C-alpha positions in Angstrom: -10.4 -78.1 -6.7 -10.3 -79.1 -10.6 -12.9 -81.7 -9.9 -15.3 -79.5 -8.5 -14.6 -76.8 -11.6 -15.3 -79.9 -13.8 -18.2 -80.5 -12.0 -20.0 -77.3 -11.9 -18.9 -76.7 -15.9 -20.7 -79.8 -16.5 -23.8 -78.8 -15.0 -23.6 -75.2 -16.6 -23.5 -76.9 -20.2 -27.0 -79.4 -18.8 -28.9 -76.1 -17.9 -27.4 -74.0 -21.0 -28.4 -77.1 -23.5 -32.0 -77.1 -21.5 -32.2 -73.4 -21.7 -31.7 -73.5 -25.3 -33.8 -76.3 -25.7 -36.7 -74.3 -24.3 -35.5 -71.3 -26.1 -35.4 -73.2 -29.9 -38.8 -74.6 -28.9 -40.4 -71.0 -28.5 -38.6 -69.8 -31.7 -40.1 -72.7 -33.7 -43.6 -72.8 -32.3 -46.5 -72.3 -34.6 -48.2 -70.5 -31.3 -45.6 -68.0 -31.1 -46.7 -64.9 -32.8 -44.5 -63.2 -35.5 -44.1 -60.1 -32.9 -42.9 -62.2 -30.0 -40.0 -64.2 -32.4 -38.7 -61.0 -33.9 -39.0 -59.5 -30.3 -36.8 -62.6 -28.9 -34.3 -62.1 -31.7 -33.8 -58.5 -31.6 -34.4 -57.6 -27.9 -30.9 -58.5 -26.4 -27.5 -57.8 -27.1 -24.3 -59.4 -25.6 -21.6 -61.8 -26.0 -21.7 -65.4 -27.4 -21.8 -68.3 -25.0 -21.2 -72.2 -25.3 -25.1 -72.1 -27.1 -23.5 -70.9 -30.3 -22.2 -74.7 -30.6 -25.4 -75.9 -29.9 -27.1 -75.2 -33.4 -28.9 -71.9 -32.7 -28.4 -69.2 -35.4 -26.2 -66.2 -34.5 -29.5 -64.0 -33.9 -30.8 -66.5 -31.7 -27.5 -67.5 -29.8 -27.6 -63.6 -29.1 -31.1 -63.9 -27.7 -30.4 -67.0 -25.4 -27.3 -65.7 -24.0 -29.0 -62.4 -23.0 -32.1 -63.6 -21.7 -31.5 -62.8 -18.2 -30.2 -59.1 -19.0 -32.8 -57.1 -17.1 -34.5 -54.9 -20.1 -38.1 -54.2 -19.9 -38.6 -54.2 -23.7 -37.1 -52.9 -26.9 -38.7 -49.2 -27.1 -38.0 -48.2 -30.2 -39.7 -51.1 -31.9 -42.8 -50.6 -29.7 -46.2 -49.9 -30.9 -49.7 -49.6 -29.7 -52.0 -52.7 -30.4 -55.3 -52.2 -28.4 -56.8 -49.7 -26.0 -59.8 -51.1 -23.4 -61.1 -50.0 -20.7 -63.1 -50.8 -16.8 -65.9 -48.7 -15.3 -65.0 -48.5 -11.6 -67.3 -47.2 -8.7 -64.9 -44.6 -7.6 -66.6 -41.4 -7.5 -69.9 -42.4 -8.9 -68.1 -44.0 -12.1 -64.5 -43.7 -12.9 -63.1 -45.3 -15.7 -59.5 -47.0 -16.1 -58.1 -47.6 -19.2 -55.4 -50.0 -20.8 -53.2 -49.4 -23.7 -51.3 -52.6 -24.9 -48.4 -53.1 -27.1 -47.0 -55.6 -29.3 -44.3 -56.5 -26.5 -46.7 -57.3 -23.9 -46.4 -54.4 -21.6 -49.2 -52.0 -21.1 -49.9 -48.6 -19.8 -52.6 -47.7 -17.0 -54.6 -44.2 -17.4 -57.7 -42.7 -16.2 -60.5 -40.8 -17.7 -61.7 -38.2 -15.1 -64.2 -38.9 -12.3 -67.8 -38.8 -13.4 -66.5 -38.7 -17.6 -67.7 -40.9 -20.1 -65.1 -43.3 -20.9 -66.2 -42.7 -24.6 -64.0 -39.5 -24.4 -60.9 -42.1 -24.4 -62.0 -44.4 -26.5 -62.7 -42.5 -29.3 -59.0 -41.7 -29.6 -58.0 -45.4 -30.3 -58.3 -45.1 -33.8 -55.5 -42.3 -33.7 -53.1 -43.9 -31.7 -53.2 -47.8 -32.9 -49.7 -48.5 -34.2 -47.9 -45.5 -32.6 -44.8 -45.8 -30.6 -46.2 -45.1 -27.3 -42.8 -43.6 -26.2 -43.3 -40.7 -28.5 -45.6 -39.1 -25.8 -45.5 -35.5 -26.9 -46.2 -36.4 -30.6 -49.2 -38.6 -29.6 -50.4 -36.1 -27.2 -50.5 -33.3 -30.2 -52.3 -35.9 -32.6 -55.2 -36.0 -30.0 -55.3 -33.1 -27.8 -57.4 -31.2 -30.4 -60.3 -34.1 -29.1 -60.0 -32.8 -25.6 -61.9 -29.9 -23.9 -62.6 -27.9 -20.7 -63.7 -30.2 -17.6 -64.4 -33.5 -17.9 -64.3 -33.2 -21.6 -60.3 -33.4 -21.2 -60.7 -37.0 -19.9 -60.1 -39.0 -22.5 -56.9 -37.3 -23.8 -55.4 -37.0 -20.0 -56.1 -40.9 -19.8 -54.2 -41.8 -22.5 -51.5 -39.4 -21.7 -51.0 -40.9 -18.8 -51.0 -44.7 -20.0 -48.2 -43.4 -22.3 -45.8 -42.3 -19.4 -46.6 -45.7 -17.7 -45.8 -47.1 -20.6 -42.6 -45.5 -21.5 -41.4 -45.9 -17.8 -41.6 -49.4 -17.9 -40.3 -49.8 -21.4 -37.0 -47.7 -20.2 -37.4 -49.3 -16.3 -37.2 -45.9 -14.8 -40.1 -44.3 -13.2 -42.3 -41.4 -15.1 -41.0 -38.5 -12.8 -37.4 -39.4 -14.1 -38.8 -38.8 -17.5 -40.3 -35.5 -16.6 -36.9 -34.3 -15.5 -36.5 -35.3 -12.3 -37.7 -35.3 -8.6 -37.7 -32.2 -6.1 -39.2 -34.4 -3.2 -39.6 -37.8 -2.0 -43.1 -38.0 -0.7 -46.2 -36.0 -1.6 -48.1 -34.1 0.9 -51.9 -34.7 0.7 -55.1 -32.7 1.8 -58.3 -34.8 2.8 -61.9 -33.5 3.8 -62.6 -32.3 7.2 -64.9 -34.9 8.8 -68.2 -33.6 9.8 -70.8 -34.3 12.2 -73.7 -32.6 13.9 -72.4 -33.8 17.2 -69.5 -31.5 18.3 -67.8 -34.2 20.4 -67.8 -36.6 17.8 -66.6 -34.2 15.1 -63.6 -33.7 17.1 -62.9 -37.3 17.7 -63.4 -37.6 13.6 -60.7 -34.8 13.3 -58.2 -36.5 15.7 -58.5 -39.6 14.1 -58.1 -37.8 10.9 -55.1 -35.9 12.1 -53.5 -38.3 14.7 -54.1 -41.3 13.4 -54.2 -41.0 9.5 -51.5 -38.4 9.6 -53.2 -35.8 7.6 -51.6 -32.4 8.0 -53.6 -30.5 5.6 -57.8 -30.5 5.6 -60.4 -28.4 3.4 -64.2 -28.0 4.4 -67.2 -26.8 2.3 -68.6 -23.2 3.4 -71.9 -23.4 1.5 -75.0 -21.6 1.1 -76.8 -25.0 0.9 -76.5 -25.2 4.8 -78.6 -21.7 4.7 -81.3 -22.5 2.3 -83.9 -23.5 4.9 -82.7 -21.0 7.7 -85.1 -17.8 7.2 -83.3 -14.6 6.8 -80.4 -16.3 5.6 -80.3 -15.8 1.8 -82.0 -13.8 -0.3 -83.6 -15.4 -3.5 -83.4 -18.9 -1.7 -85.9 -20.4 -4.1 -83.8 -21.0 -7.3 -81.3 -23.1 -4.6 -84.1 -25.4 -3.6 -84.6 -26.9 -7.2 -82.3 -28.5 -9.3 -79.4 -27.9 -7.0 -77.5 -30.9 -8.1 -76.2 -30.9 -11.7 -76.4 -34.7 -11.8 -80.5 -34.7 -10.8 -82.0 -32.8 -13.2 -83.4 -29.3 -13.0 -83.2 -28.5 -16.6 -80.7 -25.9 -18.5 -81.7 -23.1 -16.3 -81.7 -24.8 -12.9 -79.6 -23.5 -10.3 -76.7 -26.2 -11.2 -76.7 -24.8 -14.5 -77.2 -21.2 -13.8 -73.4 -19.3 -13.4 -72.8 -17.5 -10.2 -73.6 -14.0 -11.2 -76.7 -14.8 -12.8 -78.4 -16.4 -9.8 -79.7 -13.2 -7.9 -78.7 -15.1 -4.6 -77.2 -12.9 -1.8 -76.2 -13.9 1.6 -77.7 -11.7 4.5 -75.5 -10.6 7.4 -77.0 -13.8 9.2 -76.1 -16.1 6.7 -72.4 -14.6 7.2 -72.6 -15.2 10.8 -73.7 -18.7 10.4 -71.2 -19.8 8.0 -68.4 -18.2 9.8 -69.3 -19.8 13.0 -69.0 -23.1 11.3 -65.3 -22.2 10.1 -64.6 -20.9 13.6 -65.6 -24.5 15.2 -63.6 -26.0 12.7 -60.7 -24.0 13.4 -60.6 -24.6 17.0 -61.1 -28.2 16.9 -58.1 -28.5 14.4 -56.0 -25.6 15.5 -53.8 -23.0 13.6 -51.0 -25.1 12.9 -52.5 -27.0 10.0 -53.8 -25.3 6.9 -57.7 -25.8 6.1 -58.6 -24.6 2.6 -62.6 -24.1 1.6 -64.5 -25.1 -1.4 -68.1 -25.3 -2.5 -69.6 -21.8 -1.6 -72.3 -22.0 -4.1 -73.5 -19.6 -7.0 -73.4 -16.2 -6.1 -71.8 -12.9 -7.5 -68.6 -11.6 -6.9 -69.7 -8.9 -4.4 -71.2 -11.5 -2.0 -67.9 -13.5 -2.5 -65.9 -10.5 -1.3 -68.4 -10.3 1.5 -68.0 -13.9 2.7 -64.2 -13.8 2.1 -63.8 -10.5 4.5 -66.0 -12.6 7.0 -63.7 -15.8 7.2 -60.5 -13.8 6.8 -59.5 -13.9 10.7 -59.6 -17.9 10.1 -56.5 -17.6 8.2 -57.9 -20.1 5.7 -55.2 -21.8 3.1 -57.4 -20.8 0.3 -60.7 -19.5 -1.1 -61.6 -22.2 -4.2 -63.3 -21.2 -7.4 -65.5 -18.6 -5.6 -66.7 -17.6 -9.4 -66.3 -19.7 -12.9 -62.5 -19.8 -13.8 -63.3 -17.8 -17.1 -63.9 -14.7 -15.3 -60.6 -13.9 -15.1 -61.4 -10.2 -14.1 -63.7 -11.0 -11.6 -61.4 -13.3 -9.6 -58.6 -10.8 -10.0 -61.0 -8.1 -8.1 -62.0 -10.8 -5.6 -58.3 -11.8 -5.3 -57.1 -8.2 -4.9 -60.0 -7.5 -2.2 -58.8 -10.2 0.2 -56.3 -11.3 2.5 -56.9 -14.7 1.8 -55.3 -17.0 -1.0 -57.7 -17.8 -3.8 -57.5 -20.6 -6.1 -58.9 -22.3 -9.0 -58.2 -24.2 -11.8 -59.5 -28.0 -11.6 -61.7 -27.6 -14.7 -59.2 -25.9 -17.1 -58.0 -28.0 -20.0 -54.3 -27.0 -21.3 -52.0 -24.4 -20.5 -53.1 -22.0 -23.0 -56.0 -21.5 -20.9 -54.2 -21.2 -17.4 -52.1 -18.5 -19.1 -54.7 -15.4 -18.5 -55.1 -16.1 -14.8 -51.4 -16.5 -14.4 -50.4 -13.5 -16.2 -53.1 -11.4 -14.7 -52.5 -12.9 -11.4 -56.2 -13.2 -11.1 -55.4 -16.0 -8.2 -52.9 -16.7 -5.8 -52.8 -20.5 -6.2 -53.2 -22.6 -9.5 -55.2 -25.5 -9.1 -55.1 -28.0 -12.0 -56.8 -31.5 -12.2 -54.4 -33.4 -14.0 -56.9 -35.8 -15.2 -58.7 -32.7 -16.9 -55.4 -30.4 -17.7 -53.8 -32.3 -19.9 -51.9 -35.2 -18.3 -48.5 -35.2 -16.5 -46.3 -33.1 -18.7 -48.7 -30.7 -19.7 -49.5 -30.0 -15.7 -45.7 -29.9 -15.1 -45.4 -27.1 -17.8 -48.5 -25.4 -15.8 -46.8 -25.4 -13.0 -43.7 -24.4 -14.0 -45.0 -21.2 -16.0 -47.1 -20.3 -12.5 -43.7 -20.9 -10.7 -42.0 -18.0 -13.1 -45.0 -15.9 -12.1 -44.2 -16.4 -8.4 -47.8 -18.4 -8.0 -47.8 -21.6 -6.2 -49.7 -24.5 -7.4 -51.8 -27.0 -5.6 -53.3 -30.3 -7.6 -56.9 -31.4 -7.5 -57.7 -35.4 -7.5 -60.6 -37.1 -7.1 -60.2 -40.4 -8.8 -58.8 -44.1 -8.7 -55.1 -44.9 -7.6 -54.2 -44.7 -11.2 -54.7 -40.8 -11.1 -53.5 -40.6 -7.9 -50.4 -42.1 -9.1 -50.1 -39.9 -12.1 -50.2 -36.8 -10.0 -47.7 -38.0 -7.4 -45.1 -38.2 -10.1 -46.2 -34.9 -11.5 -45.9 -33.4 -8.0 -42.6 -34.9 -7.3 -41.3 -33.3 -10.8 -43.0 -29.8 -10.1 -40.9 -27.4 -7.5 -43.9 -25.0 -6.7 -46.1 -28.0 -5.7 -48.1 -27.1 -2.1 -50.5 -30.4 -1.6 -52.4 -33.0 -3.8 -56.1 -33.6 -2.9 -57.2 -37.4 -1.9 -61.6 -37.4 -2.1 -61.5 -41.0 -1.1 -59.7 -41.5 2.2 -62.8 -42.9 3.8 -63.4 -45.5 1.0 -61.9 -48.5 2.8 -61.5 -50.7 -0.6 -60.0 -47.5 -2.7 -56.2 -48.6 -1.7 -56.6 -52.1 -2.5 -57.5 -51.7 -6.0 -53.8 -51.5 -6.7 -50.4 -52.7 -5.3 -47.1 -51.1 -5.7 -44.5 -52.5 -7.9 -42.0 -51.9 -5.5 -43.3 -52.8 -2.1 -44.1 -49.4 -0.7 -47.2 -48.1 0.7 -49.6 -46.0 -1.2 -50.3 -43.8 1.6 -48.1 -43.5 4.6 -49.4 -40.8 7.5 -50.9 -38.5 5.1 -48.2 -38.2 2.6 -47.6 -40.1 -0.7 -44.2 -41.8 -0.9 -42.6 -41.5 -4.5 -41.6 -44.5 -6.3 -37.6 -44.0 -6.3 -37.1 -47.3 -8.7 -40.5 -48.8 -9.6 -40.9 -48.0 -13.4 -43.9 -46.2 -15.0 -46.2 -45.1 -12.3 -45.3 -47.9 -10.0 -48.4 -50.0 -9.7 -50.3 -53.1 -11.0 -54.0 -53.3 -10.8 -55.3 -56.3 -8.4 -57.9 -57.8 -10.6 -60.1 -59.4 -8.4 -60.1 -56.3 -5.9 -61.1 -54.1 -8.9 -63.7 -56.4 -10.3 -65.5 -56.4 -7.1 -65.9 -52.6 -7.2 -67.1 -51.8 -10.9 -69.8 -49.6 -11.6 -73.1 -51.8 -11.6 -74.0 -49.8 -15.0 -71.2 -51.6 -16.7 -69.9 -54.9 -15.6 -67.4 -55.6 -18.4 -63.6 -55.9 -17.8 -61.5 -54.6 -20.5 -63.5 -56.4 -23.1 -62.4 -56.0 -26.7 -63.2 -52.4 -28.3 -63.0 -53.2 -31.6 -65.6 -50.8 -32.7 -63.2 -48.1 -32.0 -60.5 -49.5 -34.4 -61.3 -47.7 -37.1 -60.7 -43.8 -38.2 -63.7 -42.2 -39.9 -63.0 -38.8 -40.1 -60.7 -36.3 -41.4 -59.4 -34.7 -38.2 -57.1 -31.6 -39.3 -58.0 -28.3 -38.1 -56.7 -26.1 -41.1 -56.9 -26.3 -44.8 
């Protein structure tokens, strides 16, 4: 036995000598950066091993002897050193950002779908040198540069990446940093498959609910379906020109004209057609699965109420964005006139702009998009505020797996959550853009498993897959962004 112990001790000494030699070589190498050298010395805390007698200084001995202690970083010494991006093809162009630090760990965030990556790039000069774990402080520095709808995308992208970084630094999931979780899986709602052939549509719906496992669906009930139907609409001509906000039509096009100002009305014939569409889907889906509706078109609150009443018997989960969210009184009028729950919020930036809707009970459900509303913490605050007023929260999400996972963590930490949107269910390559760091599935039978131990957001990019699906307008991949390093303005908003 003693000889075995001696043998093990000898082998241990040899291994320790080799480890010390490697450590010393890295510390003394001219290729080792000063930050890395300081990090190696300051990173670990622990006891003294035999290496103390092998020529290393006290600091270097501490670093060597505790090199196997599982620590993600030295959080108090973290500093932001870079911000870069790539533009994916998701939703016609969705940018993923990466924030790097002096310790080699990084965080992933996402600029909202169809928003300009420059909303995030312009913030780089404001966050360089900051400790990414001071999330709220940095958010207060940059939030003045965000705005409603996609103008909030840059601030939210940075905020997402900070929580990812902070979680990695402290080796805990992002939901833990938000106060803990209420649930272990997140219910997802998906689009209702469509087809002109009823049998084919039924088969697609069964695939969505039975094979894919989704337990909540959403469908469009749009006056666009009526534009070529004689007698279905009053004043349909404006709808036929410039109906898509991305395809021109000018400032006074239908797409850029708010709902009360189009002059469009739905006739009884039009209401019957739209109601028949909903009835067909309800009969295929059944009443056990909630069905939400969206994308009605631009028409005034009187016609909103008429449409809402025509659809009441189908017990829809909600009527979404019937008029612009800014019209608090109009939304309240619609909500009070209908039995079906009303919902809005995907274009609202910050809690302060949700408060009038919540305080006035103008809608029954709020619907923030985390990539617009202010990121994880601000969205949780929005949900918590709504909960106090007896209002539920669903979550709008139409981006890459990065914002998807940011939503998952926020939903896990927010009690009044109902369901989260997934807009890329049928995009075969979407899930392959990332890998989970704990081996879980990204989506499992219509639910997103919450990472119980994986730090940060719990995902890493699969570089080769993301590169396959970059937007053709910008094939760069996390290229240097030095032109955004310098701060060139005085930003204080008061004298």
